[in-house]
C-alpha positions as CSV (number, residue, x, y, z in Angstrom):
1,M,-31.1,24.7,43.6
2,L,-28.2,26.7,42.3
3,I,-25.7,23.9,42.7
4,S,-28.0,21.5,40.8
5,S,-28.3,23.9,37.7
6,T,-24.5,24.5,37.7
7,S,-23.8,20.8,37.8
8,N,-26.2,20.1,34.9
9,G,-24.5,22.7,32.7
10,L,-21.0,21.2,33.6
11,D,-22.3,17.7,32.8
12,S,-23.6,18.8,29.4
13,I,-20.2,20.4,28.5
14,V,-18.3,17.2,29.6
15,Q,-20.7,15.1,27.5
16,L,-20.2,17.3,24.5
17,L,-16.4,17.2,24.8
18,T,-16.5,13.4,25.2
19,V,-18.7,13.0,22.1
20,L,-16.3,15.3,20.1
21,L,-13.3,13.3,21.3
22,I,-14.9,10.0,20.3
23,F,-15.9,11.5,16.9
24,I,-12.3,12.7,16.3
25,F,-10.9,9.2,17.3
26,V,-13.3,7.5,14.8
27,L,-12.2,9.9,12.0
28,V,-8.5,9.3,12.7
29,L,-9.1,5.5,12.9
30,T,-11.0,5.5,9.6
31,Y,-8.3,7.5,7.9
32,Y,-5.5,5.0,8.9
33,V,-7.6,1.9,8.1
34,T,-8.4,3.3,4.6
35,K,-4.6,4.0,4.0
36,F,-3.8,0.5,5.2
37,T,-6.4,-1.1,2.9
38,A,-5.2,1.0,-0.1
39,G,-1.6,-0.1,0.6
40,L,-2.7,-3.7,0.5
41,Q,-4.5,-3.2,-2.8
42,N,-1.5,-1.5,-4.3
43,G,0.7,-4.4,-3.1
44,K,-1.6,-6.9,-4.8
45,L,-1.7,-5.0,-8.1
46,S,2.1,-4.4,-8.2
47,S,2.9,-8.0,-7.5
48,A,0.7,-9.0,-10.4
49,G,2.9,-7.0,-12.8
50,V,0.0,-4.7,-13.9
51,E,0.4,-1.0,-13.6
52,I,-2.0,1.7,-14.8
53,L,0.1,4.5,-16.2
54,M,-2.4,7.0,-17.5
55,T,-6.2,7.4,-17.7
56,F,-8.0,9.7,-20.1
57,K,-11.6,10.5,-19.6
58,I,-13.4,10.7,-22.9
59,A,-17.0,10.7,-21.7
60,P,-18.9,9.9,-18.5
61,N,-18.1,6.3,-17.6
62,K,-15.8,6.0,-20.6
63,Y,-12.0,6.0,-20.3
64,I,-8.9,5.2,-22.3
65,Q,-6.2,3.7,-20.0
66,V,-2.6,3.0,-20.8
67,V,-1.5,-0.1,-18.9
68,K,2.0,-1.6,-18.4
69,I,1.7,-5.4,-18.2
70,G,5.1,-7.0,-17.7
71,G,7.4,-5.1,-20.0
72,K,4.8,-4.2,-22.7
73,Y,2.4,-1.3,-22.9
74,F,-1.3,-1.5,-24.0
75,S,-4.2,0.8,-24.4
76,Y,-7.7,-0.1,-23.3
77,A,-11.1,1.5,-23.7
78,V,-12.8,1.1,-20.4
79,C,-16.6,1.5,-20.3
80,K,-19.3,0.8,-17.7
81,D,-19.7,-2.9,-18.7
82,T,-16.8,-3.6,-21.1
83,V,-13.0,-3.4,-21.5
84,T,-11.7,-3.4,-25.0
85,L,-8.1,-3.7,-26.1
86,L,-7.2,-0.8,-28.5
87,G,-3.7,-1.8,-29.3
88,E,-0.1,-2.2,-28.1
89,L,2.0,0.9,-27.6
90,T,5.8,1.4,-27.7
91,K,7.8,3.2,-25.1
92,D,8.2,6.1,-27.5
93,D,4.4,6.5,-27.7
94,I,4.2,6.7,-23.9
95,S,6.8,9.4,-23.7
96,E,5.0,11.5,-26.4
97,F,1.9,11.5,-24.1
98,G,4.0,13.0,-21.3
99,K,5.0,15.9,-23.6
100,A,1.6,17.5,-23.6
101,D,1.5,21.3,-22.8
102,T,0.0,21.0,-19.3
103,G,-0.1,17.2,-19.0
104,T,-3.9,17.0,-18.9
105,A,-6.0,14.9,-21.1
106,M,-7.9,17.9,-22.3
107,N,-5.1,18.9,-24.6
108,I,-5.1,15.6,-26.4
109,S,-8.1,14.8,-28.6
110,F,-9.5,11.3,-28.8
111,K,-9.0,11.4,-32.6
112,D,-5.2,12.0,-32.1
113,I,-4.9,9.1,-29.7
114,F,-7.0,6.8,-31.9
115,D,-4.9,7.7,-35.0
116,K,-1.7,6.8,-33.1
117,L,-3.2,3.5,-32.0
118,K,-4.3,2.6,-35.6
119,K,-0.6,2.9,-36.8
């Protein structure tokens, strides 16, 4: 009777450790598969000559993105269902965005960006 209860407790611990090891293995496998898939996506985008340089969130589901296509820079308004070209930018305009105090989009107002794009 005593041997039977000790064996049951030991079996339970072994089962718990086995399940934990399988869980950790699945997590590690998921991590590396995700990294591999992201690398493939980046390779496809970079070979297309399109690179997203900056993204500014202006509202939920609304962004302004600065995109480099070939050797030219463009700004786009990206919404839930639409993408609208705002205008072409010069390399000087891009470097001015990088000179923000903290580098966050919160320091640059949408009005300032839109006024620059209208010029």
